[in-house]
Legacy VTK file of the C-alpha trace (Angstrom):
# vtk DataFile Version 3.0
C-alpha trace
ASCII
DATASET POLYDATA
POINTS 263 float
15.676 -9.718 13.896
14.885 -12.155 11.010
15.440 -11.569 7.226
12.188 -12.452 5.647
11.184 -9.084 5.364
13.911 -6.259 5.292
13.639 -2.850 6.718
15.853 -0.033 6.026
14.969 3.679 7.011
17.275 6.613 5.795
16.544 10.202 5.161
12.848 9.976 5.991
12.161 7.109 3.600
11.490 3.642 4.896
12.054 0.730 2.488
10.176 -2.520 3.637
11.300 -5.511 1.332
9.825 -9.008 1.087
12.882 -11.134 1.138
11.783 -15.095 0.645
12.549 -14.892 -3.145
12.894 -18.775 -3.172
9.215 -19.029 -2.044
7.866 -16.327 -4.225
7.777 -14.365 -1.267
4.767 -16.234 0.228
4.186 -15.148 3.742
4.711 -18.058 6.275
3.774 -17.651 10.101
7.046 -16.264 10.790
7.180 -13.736 8.126
3.395 -12.748 9.095
4.622 -11.792 12.673
7.604 -9.919 10.916
5.097 -7.910 8.901
3.153 -6.690 11.879
6.245 -5.840 13.705
7.586 -3.625 10.480
4.372 -1.977 10.101
4.128 -0.865 13.942
7.798 0.226 13.807
7.540 2.118 10.657
4.238 3.838 11.563
5.405 4.860 14.941
8.640 6.511 13.617
8.256 10.191 13.495
11.159 10.566 11.145
9.318 8.550 8.384
7.779 10.639 5.701
7.142 7.872 3.212
7.302 4.149 2.617
8.260 1.805 -0.348
6.998 -1.573 -0.308
8.989 -3.752 -2.706
10.099 -7.350 -2.957
13.400 -9.400 -3.622
13.383 -11.909 -6.588
11.094 -12.538 -9.626
7.614 -12.299 -7.794
6.078 -9.725 -5.552
4.267 -12.258 -3.394
2.256 -15.348 -3.803
0.156 -14.647 -0.926
0.048 -17.333 1.954
2.721 -20.038 2.268
0.092 -22.943 1.639
2.919 -25.574 1.778
4.360 -24.443 5.124
0.683 -24.421 6.553
0.035 -27.845 4.960
3.130 -29.262 6.250
3.479 -27.551 9.777
0.486 -29.604 11.338
-1.213 -26.113 11.648
-4.751 -26.230 12.603
-7.442 -24.150 11.630
-7.218 -21.990 14.490
-3.640 -21.483 14.048
-4.330 -20.260 10.611
-6.971 -17.935 11.653
-4.421 -16.514 14.704
-1.797 -16.123 11.651
-4.346 -14.112 9.652
-5.119 -11.781 12.481
-1.444 -11.006 12.954
-1.022 -10.243 9.243
-4.234 -8.386 9.209
-3.027 -5.976 12.079
0.019 -5.101 10.050
-2.004 -4.545 6.845
-4.699 -2.334 9.100
-1.595 -0.446 10.591
-0.220 0.753 7.550
-3.534 1.427 5.647
-4.558 3.563 8.474
-1.492 5.503 9.164
-0.381 8.613 7.961
2.515 7.397 5.974
2.108 7.271 2.334
3.170 4.106 0.688
4.088 3.229 -2.851
4.561 -0.366 -3.926
6.908 -1.884 -6.492
5.287 -4.720 -8.172
6.933 -7.220 -10.445
5.967 -10.734 -11.602
3.289 -12.734 -9.897
0.914 -11.405 -7.294
-1.671 -14.210 -6.086
-4.070 -14.498 -3.504
-3.350 -12.701 -0.449
-0.602 -11.080 -2.348
-3.263 -9.159 -3.775
-4.090 -7.535 -0.179
-0.668 -7.063 0.757
-0.023 -4.899 -2.651
-3.253 -2.898 -1.943
-2.076 -1.779 1.417
0.214 0.732 -0.557
-1.597 3.890 -1.773
0.139 4.025 -5.029
1.007 1.161 -7.066
3.853 0.826 -9.725
3.538 -2.358 -11.618
6.099 -3.735 -14.152
4.878 -4.807 -17.238
5.672 -8.536 -16.719
3.187 -8.335 -13.644
0.548 -11.084 -13.341
-2.530 -10.765 -10.840
-4.652 -14.009 -9.921
-6.765 -14.897 -7.019
-6.588 -18.714 -6.704
-8.080 -18.958 -3.317
-11.068 -20.856 -4.359
-9.027 -23.459 -6.587
-7.510 -24.739 -3.333
-10.544 -24.576 -1.285
-9.672 -21.349 0.621
-11.364 -18.131 1.239
-9.954 -14.572 0.745
-7.853 -13.072 3.584
-5.411 -10.412 4.064
-7.723 -7.631 3.252
-8.740 -8.796 -0.223
-12.563 -9.253 0.448
-12.469 -5.261 1.306
-9.506 -3.616 -0.575
-9.811 -5.475 -3.903
-13.475 -4.393 -4.359
-12.593 -0.827 -3.153
-9.688 -0.844 -5.777
-11.710 -2.185 -8.743
-15.351 -2.562 -8.045
-17.443 -5.395 -6.691
-18.287 -6.871 -10.050
-14.511 -7.037 -11.247
-13.725 -8.372 -7.716
-16.013 -11.147 -7.899
-14.862 -11.913 -11.635
-11.403 -12.155 -10.322
-12.257 -14.358 -7.188
-15.108 -16.603 -8.738
-13.144 -17.298 -12.059
-9.961 -18.759 -12.658
-8.444 -15.672 -14.437
-5.222 -13.894 -14.531
-4.882 -10.234 -15.141
-1.976 -8.891 -16.983
-0.479 -5.448 -16.092
-2.330 -3.720 -19.033
-5.702 -4.984 -17.647
-5.045 -4.581 -14.139
-3.924 -0.883 -15.137
-7.371 -0.577 -17.046
-9.093 -2.072 -14.009
-7.645 0.580 -11.509
-5.895 -2.731 -9.676
-2.752 -0.688 -10.129
-1.793 3.071 -10.401
0.841 2.901 -13.428
2.710 0.340 -15.410
6.428 0.881 -16.455
9.186 -1.549 -17.701
10.168 -4.081 -15.311
13.683 -2.499 -15.276
12.149 1.013 -14.172
9.743 -0.121 -11.229
12.441 0.492 -8.587
13.461 3.947 -9.825
10.000 5.202 -10.554
8.618 3.968 -7.230
11.557 5.866 -5.644
10.596 8.944 -7.666
7.145 8.712 -6.177
8.172 8.600 -2.659
10.900 11.451 -3.115
7.992 13.515 -4.515
6.264 13.225 -1.177
9.482 13.653 0.769
10.590 16.959 -1.306
7.205 18.512 -0.703
4.359 18.532 2.173
4.816 14.802 3.165
2.911 15.101 6.213
-0.120 16.668 4.319
0.098 14.074 1.704
0.096 11.427 4.474
-3.011 13.080 6.170
-4.813 13.005 2.672
-3.970 9.525 2.252
-5.341 8.480 5.918
-8.646 10.606 5.067
-9.371 8.865 2.220
-8.198 5.016 3.425
-10.154 5.360 6.715
-13.121 7.658 5.202
-14.751 4.496 3.456
-15.470 2.645 6.667
-17.019 5.673 8.664
-20.037 7.840 8.275
-20.227 10.901 6.135
-20.473 13.064 9.376
-17.449 11.232 11.111
-15.437 12.138 8.007
-16.626 15.940 7.872
-15.299 16.132 11.472
-12.213 14.509 10.690
-11.525 16.581 7.646
-12.069 19.686 9.825
-10.014 18.806 12.438
-7.063 17.702 10.274
-7.031 20.797 7.997
-7.041 23.162 11.045
-4.063 21.034 12.666
-2.255 21.438 9.489
-2.840 25.255 9.201
-1.264 25.666 12.357
2.155 24.161 11.240
4.805 26.428 10.315
5.369 24.189 6.943
1.669 24.815 6.087
1.654 28.605 6.895
4.953 29.121 4.842
3.398 27.383 1.923
-0.101 29.222 2.303
1.817 32.321 2.323
3.790 31.497 -0.796
0.623 30.519 -2.561
-1.137 33.716 -1.549
1.804 35.879 -2.787
2.124 34.251 -5.980
-1.869 34.379 -6.482
-1.543 38.207 -5.705
1.130 38.823 -8.312
-0.912 36.875 -10.966
-3.872 38.839 -10.277
-1.814 41.951 -10.461
-0.429 41.032 -13.743
-3.781 40.159 -15.215
-5.270 43.564 -14.203
-2.623 45.312 -15.688
-2.880 43.655 -19.074
LINES 1 264
263 0 1 2 3 4 5 6 7 8 9 10 11 12 13 14 15 16 17 18 19 20 21 22 23 24 25 26 27 28 29 30 31 32 33 34 35 36 37 38 39 40 41 42 43 44 45 46 47 48 49 50 51 52 53 54 55 56 57 58 59 60 61 62 63 64 65 66 67 68 69 70 71 72 73 74 75 76 77 78 79 80 81 82 83 84 85 86 87 88 89 90 91 92 93 94 95 96 97 98 99 100 101 102 103 104 105 106 107 108 109 110 111 112 113 114 115 116 117 118 119 120 121 122 123 124 125 126 127 128 129 130 131 132 133 134 135 136 137 138 139 140 141 142 143 144 145 146 147 148 149 150 151 152 153 154 155 156 157 158 159 160 161 162 163 164 165 166 167 168 169 170 171 172 173 174 175 176 177 178 179 180 181 182 183 184 185 186 187 188 189 190 191 192 193 194 195 196 197 198 199 200 201 202 203 204 205 206 207 208 209 210 211 212 213 214 215 216 217 218 219 220 221 222 223 224 225 226 227 228 229 230 231 232 233 234 235 236 237 238 239 240 241 242 243 244 245 246 247 248 249 250 251 252 253 254 255 256 257 258 259 260 261 262
């Protein structure tokens, strides 16, 4: 196993950590394959109820390792193949029933935006910066950026970020909807774990299915989404966990109604 991405699973929580800090966690060919393999492993593990995506060092991810690509003798076909590998990992996480929270600090550039947006909930440090830089070096968006970015912030703002040499600070990223919340840099790890623990301490499987319905629903017809919703809620209703929670909710509602009637 390589150490470009670390994986630790304990107590239902999977922690996926980008671990090339000397390269600002830019993703080279080997790291891309590791990303796909980790995505497969985590999403196939029935013991995992929530995922934290974080990074070692001062930056979350500087996108693809363009220097490695340029010096490796890679062809355009090689780069396309590597993108397909990384895309499989992104798709695997996005379409899974595992809710993902990202803890983001420092620079997020290029394809790093797509990797960050793999997460369903993004906690950003107040020192974070978000840039595209694709066109600056004559390249086009990859790693889901052309889809995930406009889904998060809208097409006009996505185009503004992609077509201008603009960097967003954390406050603007929050205002645009690129991240979910902003906290002091020292607090991102704790806050991300707090979010993940909330899922694990409650009906994490239901949260996971809600995430899956929303993330996959954007790419299907309305009728397909309704069919999936109906099947999913029926399947959840049959679980012991849901029956217990629904019964507790019904009992609490009955008590509240009785108190209101007696007042």
